[in-house]
PAFITI-531360 format. One record per atom (N, C-alpha, C): x, y, z. Coordinates in steps of 0.02 Angstrom, whole numbers, padded with zeros to 5 digits, always signed. Layout:
N
XYZ ...
***
This chain:
314
-00626+00524+00326 -00555+00530+00345 -00536+00598+00359 -00493+00610+00411 -00465+00675+00426 -00424+00706+00374 -00432+00773+00363 -00391+00808+00312 -00330+00839+00347 -00309+00820+00404 -00258+00853+00441 -00193+00817+00413 -00140+00859+00404 -00079+00832+00379 -00047+00784+00425 -00029+00727+00402 +00001+00675+00450 +00075+00687+00456 +00101+00661+00509 +00171+00662+00521 +00201+00598+00494 +00272+00602+00501 +00305+00540+00474 +00282+00477+00521 +00277+00489+00588 +00257+00434+00630 +00186+00410+00613 +00143+00462+00597 +00073+00438+00583 +00077+00394+00520 +00113+00411+00470 +00112+00375+00406 +00146+00300+00424 +00199+00293+00463 +00227+00233+00478 +00178+00192+00520 +00146+00224+00568 +00101+00188+00606 +00037+00157+00567 +00016+00201+00521 -00041+00178+00484 -00017+00120+00436 +00039+00127+00410 +00063+00076+00360 +00076+00011+00400 +00101+00017+00460 +00111-00042+00497 +00044-00076+00517 -00004-00033+00534 -00072-00058+00554 -00108-00092+00492 -00101-00067+00432 -00133-00099+00380 -00099-00170+00361 -00033-00171+00365 +00004-00235+00351 -00010-00288+00406 -00011-00267+00467 -00028-00309+00526 -00099-00336+00521 -00144-00297+00504 -00218-00317+00496 -00227-00367+00443 -00183-00367+00396 -00193-00416+00334 -00122-00455+00325 -00100-00474+00388 -00030-00501+00386 -00020-00564+00338 -00074-00610+00338 -00066-00668+00296 -00065-00650+00221 -00104-00597+00206 -00112-00579+00129 -00050-00551+00108 -00019-00503+00149 +00041-00472+00132 +00098-00520+00134 +00099-00564+00177 +00148-00620+00175 +00145-00661+00113 +00085-00676+00087 +00076-00713+00025 +00104-00671-00032 +00087-00612-00035 +00118-00570-00088 +00193-00564-00083 +00220-00558-00027 +00290-00554-00017 +00328-00623-00040 +00296-00678-00024 +00324-00742-00049 +00320-00741-00123 +00271-00719-00154 +00258-00729-00229 +00303-00675-00267 +00311-00618-00239 +00342-00569-00278 +00403-00538-00248 +00403-00524-00185 +00461-00487-00154 +00518-00540-00143 +00504-00599-00118 +00554-00652-00105 +00594-00664-00164 +00561-00683-00224 +00603-00698-00286 +00642-00636-00307 +00611-00573-00306 +00649-00521-00318 +00710-00507-00285 +00705-00513-00214 +00759-00506-00170 +00814-00559-00181 +00791-00623-00189 +00841-00677-00204 +00879-00663-00269 +00843-00644-00324 +00878-00626-00388 +00924-00565-00372 +00908-00521-00331 +00950-00460-00324 +01014-00486-00285 +01003-00531-00240 +01066-00557-00203 +01113-00589-00250 +01078-00639-00286 +01123-00676-00338 +01159-00630-00382 +01126-00586-00412 +01154-00535-00465 +01208-00494-00428 +01197-00477-00365 +01252-00440-00330 +01319-00478-00321 +01311-00543-00306 +01367-00588-00293 +01399-00598-00360 +01359-00604-00418 +01392-00619-00479 +01424-00556-00511 +01403-00491-00489 +01435-00434-00503 +01498-00420-00471 +01517-00458-00421 +01582-00444-00391 +01639-00477-00431 +01703-00452-00416 +01763-00474-00459 +01757-00551-00453 +01787-00583-00509 +01781-00653-00518 +01813-00692-00460 +01866-00660-00428 +01899-00697-00372 +01856-00710-00316 +01805-00665-00307 +01753-00669-00250 +01695-00726-00262 +01692-00752-00325 +01645-00794-00340 +01656-00869-00319 +01724-00880-00305 +01744-00943-00289 +01766-00946-00212 +01723-00973-00178 +01738-00976-00107 +01778-01033-00086 +01825-01027-00034 +01870-01076-00019 +01840-01140+00004 +01775-01145+00026 +01747-01207+00040 +01728-01248-00021 +01733-01211-00075 +01719-01253-00140 +01788-01276-00166 +01840-01237-00158 +01905-01254-00183 +01956-01229-00137 +02015-01253-00142 +02067-01227-00095 +02092-01156-00108 +02097-01134-00172 +02114-01066-00181 +02075-01037-00236 +02068-00971-00240 +02028-00942-00294 +02068-00943-00352 +02037-00961-00411 +02076-00964-00474 +02090-00893-00499 +02144-00889-00544 +02157-00823-00569 +02099-00798-00610 +02107-00732-00619 +02057-00700-00660 +02050-00728-00730 +01989-00743-00759 +01985-00764-00816 +01929-00727-00857 +01949-00694-00913 +01899-00658-00950 +01847-00698-00976 +01865-00761-01001 +01812-00806-01026 +01758-00823-00976 +01781-00834-00911 +01739-00851-00857 +01693-00791-00841 +01723-00731-00840 +01681-00673-00834 +01630-00667-00887 +01643-00680-00950 +01599-00676-01001 +01541-00725-00997 +01558-00789-00970 +01511-00840-00972 +01456-00822-00915 +01475-00774-00866 +01426-00757-00816 +01376-00703-00847 +01391-00674-00898 +01347-00615-00928 +01281-00641-00939 +01260-00696-00975 +01195-00715-00982 +01157-00730-00914 +01190-00757-00866 +01160-00761-00799 +01141-00698-00774 +01183-00644-00777 +01175-00578-00748 +01117-00542-00788 +01112-00555-00850 +01055-00528-00888 +00992-00553-00867 +00989-00623-00862 +00928-00655-00841 +00910-00633-00769 +00951-00627-00723 +00941-00605-00658 +00911-00532-00658 +00945-00495-00704 +00919-00421-00700 +00851-00420-00730 +00840-00456-00778 +00768-00453-00809 +00717-00484-00764 +00739-00530-00725 +00694-00564-00670 +00680-00511-00621 +00729-00472-00596 +00717-00426-00545 +00670-00369-00576 +00686-00346-00638 +00642-00300-00671 +00570-00321-00672 +00558-00389-00692 +00490-00412-00699 +00453-00416-00633 +00492-00445-00582 +00457-00451-00514 +00444-00384-00487 +00483-00333-00501 +00472-00268-00467 +00403-00238-00500 +00394-00249-00563 +00331-00222-00589 +00269-00263-00575 +00277-00320-00549 +00225-00364-00514 +00214-00344-00445 +00265-00327-00405 +00264-00314-00337 +00226-00244-00326 +00242-00196-00367 +00212-00128-00354 +00131-00127-00359 +00107-00148-00411 +00031-00150-00413 +00000-00190-00358 +00028-00252-00348 -00006-00295-00301 -00001-00269-00229 +00056-00239-00210 +00055-00212-00139 +00018-00139-00136 +00020-00105-00196 -00017-00039-00190 -00089-00051-00186 -00113-00096-00229 -00185-00109-00232 -00211-00143-00164 -00175-00182-00134 -00195-00214-00073 -00191-00166-00014 -00138-00124-00010 -00135-00076+00038 -00194-00022+00039 -00209-00004-00020 -00264+00048-00032 -00333+00015-00007 -00344-00047-00025 -00401-00081-00002 -00404-00092+00069 -00349-00116+00098 -00347-00128+00166 -00345-00063+00210 -00329-00010+00184 -00330+00049+00225 -00402+00070+00243 -00445+00055+00190 -00520+00068+00211 -00559+00008+00227 -00528-00043+00243 -00567-00103+00269 -00600-00138+00207 -00578-00124+00147 -00609-00160+00089 -00584-00229+00081 -00616-00276+00047 -00597-00344+00032 -00521-00345+00011 -00481-00378+00037 -00410-00384+00021 -00403-00461-00004 -00402-00471-00071 -00403-00538-00095 -00341-00547-00140 -00317-00606-00141 -00260-00623-00180 -00279-00612-00252 -00330-00643-00270 -00351-00646-00348 -00355-00567-00370 -00384-00526-00333 -00393-00463-00353 -00321-00425-00354 -00277-00439-00314 -00211-00410-00319 -00176-00432-00379 -00178-00498-00397 -00148-00522-00449 -00176-00487-00519 -00246-00481-00520 -00275-00447-00576 -00248-00378-00587 -00239-00343-00531 -00214-00272-00530 -00145-00272-00567 -00104-00328-00563 -00041-00327-00602 -00055-00328-00678 -00101-00365-00698 -00119-00364-00771 -00143-00300-00792 -00182-00266-00755 -00210-00205-00776 -00164-00145-00774 -00114-00154-00721 -00069-00091-00713 +00001-00107-00745 +00015-00161-00772 +00084-00176-00794 +00107-00123-00846 +00066-00117-00895 +00084-00073-00952 +00092+00004-00937 +00037+00031-00895 +00040+00098-00875 +00107+00111-00828 +00122+00064-00785 +00178+00069-00744 +00243+00065-00786 +00245+00025-00834 +00307+00019-00876 +00313+00080-00918 +00259+00102-00947 +00265+00173-00986 +00287+00232-00945 +00255+00227-00884 +00274+00289-00833 +00347+00282-00812 +00366+00224-00799 +00443+00210-00773 +00483+00231-00829 +00473+00213-00893 +00516+00227-00946 +00521+00304-00955 +00469+00342-00944 +00466+00411-00944 +00510+00444-00893 +00495+00422-00831 +00538+00444-00775 +00609+00425-00783 +00630+00366-00795 +00698+00352-00803 +00732+00387-00860 +00695+00399-00915 +00717+00438-00971 +00740+00509-00951 +00695+00542-00914 +00704+00604-00887 +00766+00606-00845 +00768+00560-00794 +00827+00558-00749 +00893+00550-00792 +00892+00509-00842 +00949+00499-00879 +00967+00563-00919 +00923+00600-00943 +00935+00663-00985 +00963+00713-00935 +00936+00716-00877 +00961+00761-00823 +01034+00748-00808 +01047+00679-00794 +01113+00661-00781 +01163+00679-00838 +01145+00664-00896 +01183+00677-00954 +01194+00757-00958 +01139+00792-00948 +01144+00864-00950 +01197+00895-00899 +01196+00869-00847 +01243+00894-00795 +01317+00871-00813 +01326+00812-00838 +01393+00793-00861 +01411+00840-00917 +01371+00861-00959 +01387+00902-01010 +01404+00971-00987 +01363+00993-00936 +01372+01060-00907 +01441+01061-00873 +01461+01003-00839 +01529+01002-00808 +01581+01007-00852 +01578+00969-00910 +01627+00976-00956 +01634+01042-00991 +01575+01073-01008 +01576+01145-01034 +01607+01192-00988 +01584+01188-00920 +01611+01235-00874 +01682+01225-00859 +01705+01166-00864 +01774+01156-00849 +01822+01184-00908 +01796+01166-00966 +01832+01197-01027 +01826+01269-01029 +01764+01296-01009 +01757+01367-01014 +01806+01405-00961 +01813+01376-00899 +01857+01401-00853 +01931+01397-00878 +01948+01344-00910 +02019+01340-00944 +02027+01393-00993 +01974+01402-01036 +01987+01461-01081 +02000+01526-01050 +01967+01536-00995 +01970+01600-00957 +02036+01604-00916 +02080+01549-00919 +02144+01550-00886 +02136+01517-00812 +02085+01494-00796 +02081+01460-00728 +02085+01379-00739 +02148+01358-00746 +02163+01288-00761 +02166+01252-00694 +02135+01192-00698 +02133+01147-00637 +02157+01075-00652 +02203+01055-00615 +02225+00984-00628 +02180+00939-00593 +02170+00878-00609 +02121+00829-00580 +02142+00813-00510 +02200+00829-00486 +02220+00807-00418 +02225+00871-00371 +02195+00925-00401 +02193+00989-00360 +02130+00988-00320 +02126+01025-00262 +02068+01031-00219 +02014+01070-00253 +02034+01120-00297 +01984+01157-00338 +01943+01117-00382 +01976+01069-00410 +01944+01026-00451 +01887+00979-00418 +01911+00962-00360 +01864+00920-00317 +01804+00965-00297 +01819+01023-00271 +01763+01068-00259 +01716+01085-00317 +01746+01089-00375 +01709+01099-00434 +01657+01043-00449 +01685+00981-00446 +01646+00920-00458 +01591+00913-00401 +01609+00929-00343 +01561+00921-00288 +01501+00969-00297 +01519+01031-00317 +01463+01083-00329 +01420+01061-00382 +01445+01035-00437 +01399+01005-00499 +01358+00945-00473 +01400+00902-00439 +01356+00844-00415 +01306+00858-00369 +01319+00908-00317 +01270+00926-00271 +01204+00961-00304 +01215+00997-00358 +01163+01026-00394 +01124+00974-00427 +01157+00927-00456 +01124+00872-00487 +01081+00827-00441 +01110+00811-00381 +01080+00769-00332 +01020+00803-00300 +01028+00870-00291 +00972+00912-00264 +00911+00912-00310 +00930+00918-00377 +00869+00921-00429 +00839+00852-00427 +00879+00801-00424 +00848+00730-00431 +00805+00717-00368 +00826+00734-00309 +00790+00728-00249 +00723+00769-00249 +00732+00824-00272 +00668+00870-00287 +00618+00836-00327 +00643+00807-00382 +00592+00771-00425 +00571+00706-00396 +00613+00672-00361 +00587+00613-00325 +00530+00635-00277 +00535+00688-00241 +00482+00708-00201 +00411+00727-00247 +00427+00766-00297 +00370+00784-00340 +00337+00726-00370 +00378+00678-00391 +00349+00616-00424 +00342+00555-00381 +00337+00567-00315 +00337+00515-00268 +00272+00469-00275 +00217+00496-00299 +00154+00459-00303 +00144+00435-00381 +00189+00438-00420 +00176+00416-00496 +00154+00347-00496 +00181+00299-00454 +00171+00230-00458 +00101+00216-00429 +00082+00250-00377 +00012+00246-00347 -00036+00270-00397 -00023+00332-00432 -00069+00355-00479 -00078+00310-00536 -00022+00279-00562 -00029+00232-00620 -00069+00171-00607 -00065+00145-00542 -00102+00090-00524 -00172+00100-00506 -00182+00155-00461 -00248+00169-00431 -00292+00213-00477 -00267+00254-00519 -00301+00297-00562 -00294+00279-00638 -00256+00232-00650 -00252+00208-00722 -00221+00256-00769 -00177+00299-00746 -00145+00351-00788 -00077+00320-00805 -00050+00349-00866 +00015+00325-00886 +00054+00378-00920 +00117+00365-00933 +00155+00416-00973 +00175+00481-00933 +00158+00540-00957 +00172+00606-00919 +00119+00614-00873 +00056+00590-00883 +00004+00612-00836 +00014+00593-00761 +00041+00536-00745 +00055+00524-00671 +00103+00575-00644 +00151+00597-00683 +00201+00648-00660 +00163+00710-00638 +00126+00737-00684 +00086+00800-00673 +00037+00787-00616 +00003+00730-00609 -00045+00719-00559 -00006+00711-00485 +00049+00686-00492 +00089+00676-00423 +00107+00741-00402 +00134+00787-00450 +00157+00852-00427 +00099+00890-00394 +00040+00879-00420 -00024+00916-00388 -00043+00885-00321 -00037+00820-00311 -00057+00785-00253 -00006+00798-00193 +00055+00810-00207 +00106+00812-00151 +00103+00877-00122 +00070+00924-00145 +00070+00994-00117 +00044+00993-00043 +00083+01020-00002 +00064+01012+00069 +00091+00952+00106 +00119+00908+00069 +00148+00847+00094 +00220+00832+00082 +00253+00878+00047 +00321+00874+00023 +00372+00858+00082 +00360+00890+00141 +00407+00882+00199 +00403+00809+00216 +00342+00783+00228 +00333+00714+00250 +00364+00664+00200 +00348+00680+00140 +00371+00638+00082 +00445+00632+00088 +00481+00693+00090 +00548+00698+00093 +00580+00656+00150 +00544+00660+00211 +00568+00619+00263 +00561+00542+00252 +00512+00524+00221 +00497+00451+00201 +00550+00428+00154 +00561+00468+00103 +00616+00453+00052 +00682+00443+00090 +00704+00487+00136 +00764+00486+00163 +00766+00434+00213 +00714+00412+00244 +00718+00358+00294 +00729+00289+00262 +00684+00276+00208 +00696+00217+00167 +00756+00211+00129 +00776+00271+00108 +00836+00279+00063 +00899+00259+00103 +00903+00284+00164 +00957+00274+00212 +00961+00201+00228 +00906+00175+00250 +00897+00104+00275 +00918+00059+00218 +00894+00075+00150 +00906+00027+00093 +00980+00036+00077 +01011+00093+00087 +01081+00098+00068 +01121+00066+00124 +01105+00066+00181 +01137+00026+00240 +01136-00051+00227 +01075-00067+00202 +01068-00141+00191 +01111-00165+00131 +01115-00122+00078 +01159-00139+00021 +01234-00138+00038 +01250-00096+00079 +01316-00083+00102 +01335-00155+00144 +01286-00174+00184 +01295-00237+00225 +01309-00299+00177 +01267-00296+00126 +01269-00354+00080 +01343-00350+00042 +01370-00293+00022 +01429-00285-00012 +01483-00306+00034 +01474-00291+00102 +01529-00316+00147 +01529-00391+00156 +01471-00417+00154 +01465-00494+00152 +01493-00525+00087 +01476-00491+00031 +01494-00521-00030 +01574-00517-00040 +01607-00457-00023 +01672-00455-00030 +01715-00491+00022 +01688-00511+00078 +01726-00548+00129 +01707-00632+00119 +01668-00637+00071 +01648-00710+00067 +01708-00758+00046 +01755-00729+00005 +01810-00770-00018 +01859-00792+00036 +01855-00758+00098 +01899-00768+00152 +01874-00819+00201 +01812-00847+00191 +01785-00883+00240 +01811-00956+00241 +01807-00994+00289 +01824-01065+00290 +01762-01101+00310 +01770-01171+00316 +01713-01212+00327 +01676-01197+00387 +01709-01165+00445 +01676-01155+00501 +01635-01091+00496 +01646-01054+00446 +01609-00987+00438 +01556-00982+00391 +01535-01044+00363 +01491-01048+00317 +01420-01023+00350 +01410-01050+00409 +01346-01039+00449 +01342-00958+00457 +01393-00926+00472 +01392-00856+00483 +01378-00822+00418 +01405-00840+00361 +01391-00811+00302 +01316-00818+00280 +01291-00881+00290 +01219-00892+00280 +01178-00851+00319 +01196-00838+00385 +01161-00800+00430 +01155-00724+00408 +01210-00701+00384 +01216-00632+00368 +01173-00623+00297 +01174-00665+00254 +01132-00660+00193 +01058-00663+00213 +01041-00700+00263 +00971-00708+00286 +00948-00644+00319 +00990-00612+00359 +00983-00551+00385 +00960-00500+00328 +01008-00497+00285 +00997-00445+00229 +00931-00462+00197 +00921-00520+00185 +00861-00544+00149 +00794-00520+00183 +00788-00531+00247 +00734-00513+00288 +00730-00439+00291 +00782-00399+00299 +00776-00332+00307 +00756-00299+00235 +00781-00325+00181 +00765-00304+00118 +00688-00312+00096 +00665-00371+00119 +00592-00391+00109 +00550-00338+00145 +00569-00327+00210 +00526-00279+00249 +00526-00210+00222 +00586-00188+00203 +00589-00117+00173 +00554-00111+00111 +00554-00163+00068 +00520-00155+00009 +00448-00152+00025 +00415-00200+00065 +00349-00203+00083 +00326-00135+00112 +00361-00113+00164 +00335-00056+00195 +00349+00011+00156 +00398+00014+00116 +00406+00067+00072 +00348+00072+00022 +00325+00018-00008 +00271+00023-00056 +00206+00040-00022 +00197+00006+00033 +00135+00023+00075 +00135+00090+00099 +00192+00121+00124 +00190+00188+00146 +00172+00239+00086 +00197+00220+00029 +00182+00264-00027 +00110+00267-00041 +00075+00208-00036 -00001+00205-00042 -00034+00245+00011 -00013+00241+00073 -00045+00279+00130 -00035+00353+00122 +00024+00374+00093 +00035+00446+00080 -00009+00467+00021 -00024+00425-00024 -00065+00439-00083 -00137+00452-00058 -00162+00414-00010 -00227+00422+00018 -00233+00490+00056 -00178+00506+00095 -00180+00563+00130 -00177+00628+00089 -00143+00623+00035 -00142+00679-00012 -00201+00686-00047 -00241+00633-00064 -00304+00638-00091 -00354+00672-00045 -00342+00654+00018 -00394+00687+00069 -00371+00759+00083 -00311+00776+00083 -00294+00853+00081 -00318+00894+00029 -00329+00865-00026 -00357+00899-00084 -00433+00884-00091 -00460+00862-00037 -00531+00854-00032 -00558+00804-00084 -00518+00751-00100 -00535+00700-00143 -00553+00640-00097 -00609+00628-00080 -00625+00579-00033 -00614+00509-00057 -00607+00458-00011 -00598+00391-00032 -00657+00364-00070 -00716+00395-00061 -00772+00373-00102 -00769+00391-00175 -00733+00449-00186 -00717+00466-00256 -00669+00423-00286 -00623+00401-00248 -00571+00352-00281 -00604+00289-00290 -00651+00268-00250 -00686+00205-00256 -00728+00197-00319 -00753+00259-00331 -00802+00264-00396 -00757+00254-00456 -00691+00274-00457 -00645+00262-00512 -00626+00192-00518 -00620+00158-00463 -00605+00088-00463 -00667+00043-00476 -00724+00073-00466 -00785+00035-00478 -00803-00015-00425 -00781-00006-00362 -00790-00052-00312 -00831-00021-00256 -00846-00055-00207 -00886-00034-00148 -00849-00050-00083 -00850-00005-00031 -00812-00019+00028 -00849-00081+00070 -00811-00123+00096 -00832-00175+00140 -00788-00182+00202 -00810-00170+00259 -00768-00171+00314 -00759-00247+00339 -00702-00272+00340 -00685-00342+00355 -00667-00348+00428 -00698-00399+00462 -00685-00408+00532 -00617-00447+00541 -00588-00480+00487 -00528-00518+00502 -00494-00521+00438 -00432-00548+00440 -00387-00553+00384 -00409-00596+00333 -00405-00574+00269 -00428-00615+00210 -00367-00622+00163 -00348-00686+00142 -00293-00696+00104 -00326-00695+00031 
***
């Protein structure tokens, strides 16, 4: 494999090539894991809307008034849907990552092997994700504390700012920008933690350190990939929010339009999830190559041998 640094288009092209070459296999994985995850996310999103939006006029003439009891009765369903999304996400990551890695080199891409990778990688992924999310939470908490301390410090020095003044808005934007910048930097540094946890069986803080080492020389491409899929995902979520908030205004003739809009979001979300995870694995392979860690060395860690497949294998 070439050790030349790939471009964003190279990564996307290779990702598409792997998925296309094993289209039936990735479709099967999508049906098993990404489809339920996306459906759960859609239901959870609709239930998270204000109660008046949950009762569409084609079910009843008018939306009932707000009911705190009704809102509380939805809480168990929201918890179940959240846990379902959480569980399916931790099944999707190892299955897609393992399959993409094997497919990239023409190794056997088998459904049973992909499912086995879930059992092997679930706990390492969970432990690593808890570490990452804890760090993100501490950083966010730290910046909130910094903002409060800075605001009170400025007040003690005589620089008082009301909440409706432009200076206060600038102050908040500066703190928020610093926090977002740091979080984006860490996302780039730790972009490969999931691939490392799955393909190298590392967990906890080890994948973070390993990812920071592997991304050297590839940070620019990784940043572009994060921005691309981040913007597309944000647009899809915004589209779903528009659909959800306008659902209470539909009438009988608009039901088909609502269903079509949800289906469009469903398809886009599934494609973004699949390609995002596959692109992560493709970049992992290139990072290994840039650090002169050949695919054969990776294979030795997995205990398997390359086999070039002439056709798709489910």
